[in-house]
C-alpha positions as CSV (number, residue, x, y, z in Angstrom):
1,X,4.1,14.5,0.8
2,X,2.5,17.3,-1.3
3,X,4.0,20.9,-1.3
4,X,2.2,24.1,0.1
5,X,0.8,26.1,-2.7
6,X,3.4,28.4,-4.2
7,X,6.1,26.8,-2.3
8,X,8.6,24.1,-2.0
9,X,7.7,23.5,1.5
10,X,6.0,20.3,2.2
11,X,2.4,21.0,3.5
12,X,1.7,20.0,7.2
13,X,-1.4,17.6,7.7
14,X,-3.6,19.1,9.9
15,X,-3.2,17.9,13.4
16,X,-6.1,15.7,14.6
17,X,-8.1,17.5,17.3
18,X,-7.1,16.5,20.7
19,X,-9.9,14.6,22.6
20,X,-11.5,16.1,25.6
21,X,-12.2,12.5,27.3
22,X,-15.7,12.5,26.4
23,X,-17.2,9.0,26.7
24,X,-19.9,9.5,24.2
25,X,-17.1,10.2,21.5
26,X,-15.1,7.2,22.3
27,X,-12.6,8.8,24.8
28,X,-12.9,6.2,27.5
29,X,-9.1,6.2,28.5
30,X,-8.3,8.0,31.7
31,X,-6.8,11.2,30.8
32,X,-5.3,12.3,34.6
33,X,-4.8,10.8,37.6
34,X,-8.6,11.6,39.0
35,X,-10.1,9.7,36.2
36,X,-8.0,6.7,36.7
37,X,-8.5,6.6,40.3
38,X,-12.2,6.2,39.5
39,X,-11.6,3.8,36.9
40,X,-9.5,1.6,39.3
41,X,-12.2,1.5,41.8
42,X,-16.0,3.1,42.2
43,X,-15.4,5.6,44.8
44,X,-18.7,4.4,46.4
45,X,-17.2,1.0,47.6
46,X,-14.2,2.9,49.7
47,X,-17.3,2.6,52.5
48,X,-16.3,-1.0,52.9
49,X,-12.9,-0.4,53.5
50,X,-13.5,2.5,55.9
51,X,-15.6,0.0,57.8
52,X,-13.8,-3.2,57.7
53,X,-10.1,-1.8,57.9
54,X,-9.3,2.1,58.4
55,X,-11.9,2.5,61.2
56,X,-10.1,-0.6,63.0
57,X,-6.6,0.3,62.1
58,X,-6.7,4.1,62.2
59,X,-5.1,7.0,60.2
60,X,-2.0,5.5,59.3
61,X,-3.4,2.4,57.6
62,X,-5.5,4.7,54.8
63,X,-4.3,4.5,51.2
64,X,-3.4,7.6,50.1
65,X,-5.9,7.3,46.7
66,X,-8.6,6.6,49.0
67,X,-7.9,9.4,51.5
68,X,-7.5,12.3,49.0
69,X,-9.9,10.9,46.4
70,X,-12.6,8.4,46.9
71,X,-13.3,9.2,50.8
72,X,-15.1,12.4,49.4
73,X,-17.9,10.3,48.0
74,X,-18.6,9.6,51.8
75,X,-18.6,13.2,52.8
76,X,-15.1,13.2,54.1
77,X,-12.0,15.7,53.5
78,X,-8.6,15.8,55.5
79,X,-8.4,19.0,57.0
80,X,-5.6,21.4,57.4
81,X,-3.1,20.5,60.0
82,X,-2.8,23.4,62.4
83,X,-0.3,26.4,62.4
84,X,0.1,26.2,58.6
85,X,0.2,29.7,57.3
86,X,-1.7,30.8,54.0
87,X,1.8,31.3,52.4
88,X,2.8,27.3,52.5
89,X,-0.9,26.6,51.0
90,X,0.3,26.4,47.4
91,X,3.9,25.1,48.1
92,X,3.5,22.4,50.5
93,X,2.6,18.6,49.0
94,X,-0.9,17.4,50.2
95,X,0.6,15.0,52.9
96,X,2.2,17.7,54.4
97,X,-0.9,19.9,54.6
98,X,-3.2,17.0,55.8
99,X,-4.1,16.7,59.8
100,X,-5.1,13.3,60.8
101,X,-8.7,14.5,61.3
102,X,-11.5,15.0,58.8
103,X,-14.2,17.3,57.6
104,X,-17.4,15.2,57.4
105,X,-20.3,16.7,55.5
106,X,-23.8,15.7,56.3
107,X,-26.1,16.2,53.2
108,X,-29.5,17.9,53.9
109,X,-31.2,17.8,50.8
110,X,-33.8,20.7,50.4
111,X,-32.5,21.9,53.9
112,X,-35.5,19.7,55.8
113,X,-34.8,18.5,59.2
114,X,-37.2,17.2,62.1
115,X,-36.4,17.6,65.7
116,X,-35.1,13.8,66.1
117,X,-32.6,14.5,63.0
118,X,-31.7,17.8,64.4
119,X,-31.1,16.3,67.7
120,X,-28.8,13.6,66.3
121,X,-26.9,16.0,64.3
122,X,-26.2,18.1,67.6
123,X,-25.4,14.7,69.5
124,X,-22.6,13.7,66.9
125,X,-21.3,17.0,66.9
126,X,-20.5,17.2,70.6
127,X,-19.6,13.6,70.8
128,X,-17.4,13.2,67.8
129,X,-16.6,16.9,66.2
130,X,-15.5,18.8,69.3
131,X,-18.8,20.6,69.2
132,X,-18.3,21.7,65.6
133,X,-21.1,22.1,63.0
134,X,-21.3,24.8,60.5
135,X,-24.0,25.9,58.3
136,X,-23.0,25.8,54.7
137,X,-24.3,27.8,52.0
138,X,-25.4,24.2,50.3
139,X,-27.5,23.4,53.1
140,X,-25.1,21.2,54.6
141,X,-24.0,20.7,58.1
142,X,-20.2,20.3,58.2
143,X,-18.3,18.6,61.2
144,X,-14.6,18.8,61.8
145,X,-12.2,16.9,64.0
146,X,-13.6,13.8,62.9
147,X,-11.6,10.7,63.8
148,X,-11.8,8.0,61.0
149,X,-12.2,5.5,63.9
150,X,-15.7,7.3,64.8
151,X,-16.9,7.3,61.1
152,X,-19.1,4.2,60.9
153,X,-20.9,4.8,64.1
154,X,-21.6,8.4,62.7
155,X,-22.8,7.0,59.7
156,X,-25.1,4.5,61.4
157,X,-26.6,6.9,63.8
158,X,-27.4,9.6,61.1
159,X,-28.7,6.7,58.9
160,X,-30.9,5.7,61.7
161,X,-32.6,9.1,61.5
162,X,-32.9,9.3,57.7
163,X,-29.4,11.2,57.1
164,X,-26.5,10.4,55.0
165,X,-23.2,11.9,54.1
166,X,-23.3,9.5,50.7
167,X,-22.1,11.7,47.9
168,X,-21.9,14.9,49.9
169,X,-18.6,15.5,47.9
170,X,-16.7,14.0,44.9
171,X,-17.4,14.0,41.2
172,X,-21.0,13.1,41.8
173,X,-24.7,14.6,42.2
174,X,-24.0,16.6,45.2
175,X,-26.7,17.7,47.8
176,X,-30.0,19.0,46.1
177,X,-30.6,22.5,47.1
178,X,-34.7,23.2,47.7
179,X,-36.8,26.1,49.0
180,X,-36.3,25.9,53.0
181,X,-40.2,27.1,52.8
182,X,-41.4,24.4,50.4
183,X,-44.9,23.4,51.1
184,X,-45.5,26.5,53.6
185,X,-45.0,29.7,51.7
186,X,-47.8,31.7,51.2
187,X,-45.9,33.0,47.5
188,X,-45.2,29.4,46.4
189,X,-45.5,28.5,42.7
190,X,-45.2,25.0,43.2
191,X,-43.7,22.6,46.1
192,X,-40.7,20.6,44.6
193,X,-40.2,18.4,47.6
194,X,-41.3,15.2,45.8
195,X,-39.2,15.7,43.0
196,X,-36.0,16.3,45.4
197,X,-36.9,13.2,47.5
198,X,-37.2,11.1,44.2
199,X,-33.9,12.1,42.7
200,X,-32.4,11.2,46.1
201,X,-33.9,7.9,46.5
202,X,-33.3,6.7,43.0
203,X,-30.0,8.4,41.8
204,X,-27.9,9.3,45.0
205,X,-25.7,6.4,45.5
206,X,-26.4,4.8,42.0
207,X,-23.2,3.8,40.4
208,X,-24.5,4.8,37.1
209,X,-24.0,8.4,38.2
210,X,-21.2,8.1,40.5
211,X,-18.5,9.0,38.2
212,X,-19.1,12.4,36.6
213,X,-16.4,14.5,35.0
214,X,-16.8,16.9,38.4
215,X,-18.9,17.8,40.7
216,X,-22.8,18.3,39.9
217,X,-24.9,20.8,41.7
218,X,-28.7,20.7,41.5
219,X,-31.2,23.1,42.8
220,X,-35.0,22.9,42.8
221,X,-37.4,25.4,44.3
222,X,-41.0,26.4,43.4
223,X,-40.6,29.7,45.4
224,X,-40.7,32.8,43.1
225,X,-37.7,34.2,45.2
226,X,-35.0,32.0,43.4
227,X,-34.3,31.2,47.1
228,X,-31.8,28.4,46.0
229,X,-29.6,30.7,43.6
230,X,-30.4,28.9,40.3
231,X,-28.3,31.1,38.5
232,X,-25.1,29.4,39.7
233,X,-25.9,25.8,39.7
234,X,-25.3,23.0,37.2
235,X,-29.0,22.2,36.9
236,X,-31.6,24.3,38.4
237,X,-35.7,24.0,38.5
238,X,-37.1,27.2,39.3
239,X,-40.9,27.6,39.7
240,X,-42.6,29.1,36.7
241,X,-46.2,29.1,35.3
242,X,-46.9,28.3,32.0
243,X,-49.8,29.9,30.5
244,X,-51.4,27.0,29.3
245,X,-49.9,24.3,31.3
246,X,-49.9,26.1,35.0
247,X,-47.3,25.7,37.6
248,X,-44.0,23.7,36.9
249,X,-40.5,24.4,36.6
250,X,-38.0,26.5,34.3
251,X,-34.9,24.4,33.4
252,X,-31.6,26.3,33.8
253,X,-28.4,24.7,32.9
254,X,-24.6,25.2,33.3
255,X,-24.2,27.8,36.2
256,X,-21.1,27.8,38.6
257,X,-18.5,30.1,39.9
258,X,-14.8,29.4,41.1
259,X,-12.1,31.0,39.0
260,X,-14.0,30.7,35.6
261,X,-17.7,32.1,36.6
262,X,-20.3,31.5,34.5
263,X,-24.3,32.2,34.9
264,X,-26.3,29.2,33.8
265,X,-28.5,29.5,30.8
266,X,-32.3,28.7,30.4
267,X,-33.1,26.0,27.9
268,X,-36.4,27.8,27.4
269,X,-38.4,24.6,28.5
270,X,-41.2,24.1,31.0
271,X,-41.2,20.7,33.3
272,X,-43.9,19.7,35.0
273,X,-43.1,18.4,38.6
274,X,-43.8,14.5,37.7
275,X,-41.2,14.8,34.8
276,X,-38.4,16.8,36.9
277,X,-36.5,13.7,37.7
278,X,-36.4,12.0,34.3
279,X,-35.3,15.5,32.8
280,X,-32.5,15.4,35.8
281,X,-31.5,12.2,34.7
282,X,-31.2,13.4,31.2
283,X,-29.0,16.5,31.9
284,X,-27.0,14.4,34.3
285,X,-26.3,11.6,31.8
286,X,-25.1,14.3,29.1
287,X,-22.8,15.7,31.8
288,X,-21.3,11.9,32.2
289,X,-21.3,11.0,28.8
290,X,-20.1,14.4,26.8
291,X,-18.5,16.3,29.8
292,X,-14.9,17.3,29.5
293,X,-12.8,14.5,31.5
294,X,-9.0,15.6,30.0
295,X,-8.3,18.9,32.1
296,X,-10.0,19.0,35.5
297,X,-10.0,22.9,35.1
298,X,-12.6,22.5,32.1
299,X,-14.3,19.3,33.6
300,X,-17.6,21.3,34.8
301,X,-20.8,21.3,32.7
302,X,-20.7,25.2,32.3
303,X,-17.8,24.6,29.7
304,X,-19.7,22.2,27.7
305,X,-22.6,24.5,27.6
306,X,-20.3,27.7,26.6
307,X,-19.0,25.5,23.6
308,X,-22.4,23.7,22.6
309,X,-24.8,26.8,23.3
310,X,-28.2,26.1,25.0
311,X,-29.7,25.1,21.4
312,X,-27.6,22.1,20.9
313,X,-27.9,21.0,24.7
314,X,-31.5,20.9,24.2
315,X,-31.5,19.2,21.0
316,X,-29.3,16.5,22.4
317,X,-31.2,16.2,25.6
318,X,-34.3,15.8,23.7
319,X,-33.5,13.6,21.1
320,X,-30.8,11.3,22.8
321,X,-32.2,10.8,26.1
322,X,-35.6,11.8,26.4
323,X,-36.9,10.8,22.9
324,X,-39.7,13.6,22.9
325,X,-39.7,17.3,22.6
326,X,-40.0,19.4,25.8
327,X,-42.7,22.3,26.2
328,X,-41.5,25.8,25.1
329,X,-41.6,28.6,28.0
330,X,-41.2,32.1,27.7
331,X,-38.5,33.5,30.5
332,X,-40.5,34.2,33.6
333,X,-40.5,37.0,35.8
334,X,-37.2,37.2,38.1
335,X,-36.8,38.2,41.4
336,X,-34.8,41.6,42.4
337,X,-32.7,39.7,44.6
338,X,-32.7,35.9,45.8
339,X,-35.1,35.7,48.9
340,X,-33.3,34.5,52.2
341,X,-36.4,34.1,54.4
342,X,-34.9,36.1,57.4
343,X,-37.6,37.4,59.5
344,X,-41.2,36.3,60.4
345,X,-43.7,35.3,57.9
346,X,-47.1,33.7,57.7
347,X,-47.6,30.4,56.2
348,X,-50.4,29.1,53.8
349,X,-51.9,27.3,56.8
350,X,-52.2,30.3,59.0
351,X,-49.2,29.5,61.1
352,X,-45.7,31.4,61.1
353,X,-42.1,30.4,60.1
354,X,-39.2,32.1,61.7
355,X,-35.8,32.7,59.8
356,X,-33.0,33.7,61.7
357,X,-29.3,34.5,61.0
358,X,-26.4,32.6,62.3
359,X,-22.9,34.9,62.3
360,X,-21.4,33.6,59.1
361,X,-22.8,29.9,59.6
362,X,-20.8,29.1,62.6
363,X,-22.6,27.3,65.1
364,X,-22.3,24.2,67.4
365,X,-23.5,21.0,68.5
366,X,-24.5,22.7,71.8
367,X,-26.4,25.5,70.0
368,X,-28.5,23.2,68.0
369,X,-29.5,21.3,71.1
370,X,-30.7,24.7,72.4
371,X,-32.4,25.2,69.1
372,X,-34.1,21.6,69.2
373,X,-35.2,22.6,72.8
374,X,-36.4,26.0,71.9
375,X,-38.3,24.7,68.8
376,X,-39.9,21.8,70.6
377,X,-41.0,24.1,73.5
378,X,-42.8,26.4,70.9
379,X,-44.8,23.5,69.5
380,X,-42.8,22.8,66.1
381,X,-41.2,19.8,64.6
382,X,-39.4,21.2,61.6
383,X,-36.5,22.9,61.0
384,X,-34.8,24.2,57.9
385,X,-31.2,25.2,56.5
386,X,-30.7,27.5,53.8
387,X,-28.5,28.4,50.9
388,X,-27.6,31.5,52.6
389,X,-26.3,30.2,55.9
390,X,-29.4,30.7,57.9
391,X,-31.8,28.6,59.8
392,X,-35.8,28.5,59.6
393,X,-38.2,27.2,62.2
394,X,-41.7,26.3,60.5
395,X,-45.0,25.8,61.9
396,X,-45.2,28.4,64.8
397,X,-48.7,29.3,66.2
398,X,-49.2,33.4,65.8
399,X,-49.2,33.6,69.8
400,X,-45.9,31.9,70.1
401,X,-44.0,33.7,67.5
402,X,-42.5,36.7,69.6
403,X,-41.5,34.1,72.5
404,X,-39.5,32.0,69.9
405,X,-38.1,35.2,68.2
406,X,-36.8,36.2,71.7
407,X,-35.6,32.7,72.8
408,X,-33.5,32.5,69.6
409,X,-32.0,35.7,70.0
410,X,-30.9,34.8,73.6
411,X,-28.6,32.0,71.8
412,X,-27.3,34.4,69.1
413,X,-29.8,33.6,66.3
414,X,-31.5,36.8,65.2
415,X,-34.8,36.9,63.3
416,X,-34.4,40.6,62.8
417,X,-30.4,41.2,62.1
418,X,-29.0,44.4,61.3
419,X,-28.3,44.5,57.3
420,X,-24.8,43.4,58.2
421,X,-25.2,40.3,60.1
422,X,-27.9,39.4,57.7
423,X,-25.8,39.6,54.6
424,X,-22.4,38.8,55.4
425,X,-21.3,35.1,54.2
426,X,-18.2,33.3,54.8
427,X,-16.2,30.0,53.7
428,X,-14.7,27.6,56.0
429,X,-11.1,29.6,55.3
430,X,-7.6,28.5,56.8
431,X,-8.9,27.2,60.1
432,X,-9.5,23.8,58.3
433,X,-9.7,24.3,54.4
434,X,-6.2,23.0,52.8
435,X,-7.1,25.3,50.0
436,X,-7.5,28.6,52.0
437,X,-4.9,31.4,52.2
438,X,-6.5,33.5,55.1
439,X,-8.7,33.4,58.0
440,X,-12.5,34.0,57.0
441,X,-14.9,33.0,59.7
442,X,-13.1,35.1,62.4
443,X,-12.3,37.9,60.1
444,X,-16.0,38.5,59.0
445,X,-17.4,37.9,62.4
446,X,-15.1,40.8,63.4
447,X,-16.3,42.9,60.4
448,X,-19.9,42.4,61.3
449,X,-19.4,43.6,64.8
450,X,-17.3,46.7,63.4
451,X,-19.7,47.7,61.0
452,X,-22.5,47.5,63.2
453,X,-20.9,50.2,65.2
454,X,-19.9,52.3,62.6
455,X,-22.7,52.1,60.4
456,X,-25.8,51.2,62.0
457,X,-27.9,53.3,59.8
458,X,-27.4,51.1,56.7
459,X,-31.2,50.6,55.8
460,X,-30.7,48.2,52.5
461,X,-28.8,45.1,51.8
462,X,-25.1,45.1,51.0
463,X,-24.0,41.2,50.6
464,X,-20.5,41.0,51.7
465,X,-19.0,37.5,51.0
466,X,-15.6,36.4,52.3
467,X,-13.7,33.7,50.6
468,X,-10.1,32.5,51.7
469,X,-9.0,31.2,48.3
470,X,-10.0,31.7,44.5
471,X,-12.6,29.0,44.4
472,X,-15.5,31.0,45.5
473,X,-17.3,28.8,48.0
474,X,-18.7,32.1,49.4
475,X,-19.9,33.4,46.0
476,X,-17.5,36.3,45.7
477,X,-18.4,37.5,42.0
478,X,-22.0,37.7,42.9
479,X,-21.9,39.7,46.1
480,X,-22.4,43.6,46.4
481,X,-18.9,43.2,48.0
482,X,-16.9,40.2,47.3
483,X,-13.4,39.5,49.1
484,X,-10.9,37.0,47.6
485,X,-8.2,36.0,50.3
486,X,-4.8,36.5,49.3
487,X,-1.5,37.3,50.9
488,X,-0.2,41.2,50.4
489,X,2.4,43.4,51.4
490,X,1.4,46.0,54.3
491,X,3.3,49.5,54.6
492,X,6.2,48.1,56.3
493,X,7.0,45.3,53.5
494,X,5.4,42.6,55.6
495,X,3.4,39.7,54.0
496,X,-0.1,39.7,55.5
497,X,-3.8,38.6,55.1
498,X,-5.6,40.7,52.4
499,X,-8.1,40.7,50.0
500,X,-8.7,41.3,46.3
501,X,-12.2,43.2,46.1
502,X,-15.0,42.4,43.7
503,X,-17.8,44.9,43.7
504,X,-21.3,45.1,42.5
505,X,-22.0,41.5,41.7
506,X,-25.6,40.3,41.9
507,X,-28.1,37.4,41.5
508,X,-31.5,37.6,40.6
509,X,-33.1,40.1,38.0
510,X,-29.6,41.9,37.1
511,X,-27.6,39.0,37.6
512,X,-23.8,39.3,37.0
513,X,-20.5,39.3,38.2
514,X,-18.6,42.0,40.4
515,X,-16.1,44.6,39.0
516,X,-12.4,44.0,40.2
517,X,-10.6,47.4,40.6
518,X,-7.1,47.0,38.8
519,X,-4.2,46.5,41.2
520,X,-6.9,47.1,44.2
521,X,-6.4,45.0,47.2
522,X,-7.2,45.5,50.8
523,X,-5.3,44.5,54.2
524,X,-7.4,42.3,56.3
525,X,-7.2,44.7,59.4
526,X,-8.1,47.5,57.2
527,X,-11.2,46.0,56.1
528,X,-13.4,47.5,58.4
529,X,-12.3,51.2,57.2
530,X,-12.5,50.4,53.7
531,X,-16.2,49.1,53.8
532,X,-17.5,51.7,56.3
533,X,-15.9,54.3,53.7
534,X,-17.5,52.6,50.8
535,X,-20.9,52.1,52.2
536,X,-21.1,55.7,53.7
537,X,-20.1,56.9,50.1
538,X,-23.0,55.0,48.4
539,X,-25.6,56.0,51.0
540,X,-24.6,59.6,50.2
541,X,-24.8,59.1,46.6
542,X,-27.5,56.8,45.7
543,X,-30.5,57.8,43.9
544,X,-33.7,57.1,45.2
545,X,-33.9,53.3,45.8
546,X,-30.7,52.7,43.9
547,X,-29.1,49.4,44.8
548,X,-25.5,49.2,45.8
549,X,-24.8,47.2,42.4
550,X,-26.2,49.7,40.1
551,X,-24.5,52.5,42.3
552,X,-21.2,50.6,41.8
553,X,-21.8,50.1,37.9
554,X,-22.1,54.0,37.6
555,X,-19.7,54.8,40.1
556,X,-16.1,56.3,39.3
557,X,-13.2,54.0,39.9
558,X,-11.7,56.2,42.4
559,X,-14.6,56.5,44.5
560,X,-14.7,52.7,44.9
561,X,-11.0,52.4,46.3
């Protein structure tokens, strides 16, 4: 071995770069247990074992590799065993946290439901899920308390009305977010529904895309209000008008939150409606082939984008996967904040749609039955779920609008909610989630009630997003006030539920992540006091129409504590 220059020490050969598990570069051998599990058996195959074995023999017969891995490809997660406090979340083994019941996620691509589908979702909730049915910020409905013996029956009934749980979870293309007002909004640039339907029909359940490095989130909306939060999806098609080619889509890639949040980046291309599925396939294929599979913590598309940059990503997409050059597009105008469609709005056909807020997405099958009855009584057959945990009713005649609004309000769905009720979101939390550390749904519900009483004069949106762990299912980094659950010490030295605070996050025109105040945490029971003080200070100090996020950006840290 040659010596290093000027020394007698043998020179060391440069260590070869460690592979990241990228299939396209020849790294085909599984580099972790998750990848090995997917190689051993395509997760979509687990349906047959559920139908033929587990549904007959019960929970105790389930293979652990199926239960904590492959089940996810059919929308199933084990839920948290009742009575296990947040302090044990990170110390117990998975089998110690598992209850014998499951969460089951119904994927509702584009958030589109007709009355027959809505009634089926409601029926299954009442019959098999102890009346649970949460609206998620991915437009899904989530059941809890599902017995594995009932799953085949639930699948059959969902599929009979055109719904499914296939690939609602897992390392695969999850539910496709779509504008809840697609095809009806007066402001819509282009209706993306046909692209969503083609992707769902052609690629969901296709084994060519059922083994991705991690989850893959898609959003497609032709509404100018960014109502599918494109900046935090792996791939997003946002409505845009090309000066020569007309209405189409602006392509974004590489968004995602969790413990390493990154905003999606524009590729700078315009995609016509009929080419969206092909481009989606190309981007998804890049993720499949070049995505990092060695470390789960770096396996999302955002890490590949961060390393490659958008120029290289676009080049690979055009040369290796599409075989053609995409059309350039300058950056379109962005909305101030994402649209949530809460309220009463005229449709382009002269009818109206009504958007109503459920309290932090917590509803029930019983309530959904009531919604269906109200919708039918007012002459509509179309309901939409939204990425903001809201519910919309389409196609309402003008003379029936106020009656519909009143009927929804009677069952707790308010089309004219307070700013607090409208803009507070919460994840599942410790009630059912094995990753959670604190209670979120109940905490957020109580917080809304308190703030409506204490600061009823709030006249501008302040988003409050409550999350039970660091994974940001409730988008804490992009909220005005993001609350990340953790355990903290109270004044008496007792370990209690608390939250790390993120302030001033935003999506839309001035997208960015909230600032974390150094060593600042709030005890859960003190949240109403803290947010009351914070919001009142903002109302006193804001300049003209200054948003909460802009105020936070200039406010002294001591004022924010």
